[in-house]
C-alpha positions in Angstrom: 77.4 11.3 178.2 75.5 13.1 180.5 74.8 16.7 179.5 76.1 19.5 182.1 73.7 21.9 183.9 74.7 24.4 186.3 71.9 23.1 188.6 73.9 19.5 189.1 77.0 21.7 190.9 74.7 22.5 193.9 73.5 18.7 194.6 74.9 15.6 195.7 74.1 12.8 193.0 73.4 9.8 194.8 73.5 6.5 193.0 73.7 6.0 188.9 71.2 6.7 186.4 67.9 5.1 187.2 65.4 4.7 184.4 65.2 7.2 181.5 65.2 11.0 181.2 68.4 11.3 183.1 66.6 10.7 186.4 68.4 9.7 189.4 68.5 10.4 193.3 70.0 13.8 194.3 70.6 15.6 197.6 70.7 19.6 197.8 74.0 20.9 199.0 72.0 23.7 200.7 69.0 22.4 202.6 69.7 18.6 202.2 66.4 17.8 200.6 66.4 14.4 198.9 64.5 13.5 195.8 64.7 11.4 192.6 64.4 13.0 189.5 65.9 14.9 186.4 67.4 18.3 186.0 63.8 19.6 185.7 63.2 18.7 189.4 66.5 20.1 190.6 65.3 23.5 188.5 61.9 23.2 190.4 63.6 22.9 193.6 65.8 26.1 193.2 63.2 28.2 191.7 61.9 28.5 195.5 58.4 27.8 194.2 56.7 24.8 195.3 55.5 23.0 192.3 54.6 19.6 191.2 55.9 17.5 194.0 59.1 19.2 194.7 59.8 21.4 197.8 61.5 24.7 197.4 65.0 25.1 198.7 65.1 27.8 201.1 68.4 27.9 201.9 70.2 28.6 198.5 72.2 31.8 198.4 70.8 34.7 196.5 74.0 35.2 194.3 73.4 31.3 193.6 69.8 31.8 193.1 70.3 34.6 190.4 72.9 33.0 188.8 70.7 29.9 188.0 67.6 31.9 187.3 69.6 32.9 184.1 69.5 29.2 183.0 65.7 28.5 183.4 
């Protein structure tokens, strides 16, 4: 069973799991950014800081951003 993280609420999961570590393709509900990766990649996207190979989400509302930061 997949572990539930609040980050997954703000992306659309595209397709099934592919590979280990919970990786899957996802699309941001706010900016439309698409990427393949696990919840860590989703966290990086919402952190608004360019890191690794993930672009920051510039469209995430402040209230959502602050709520997600509590989970980091």
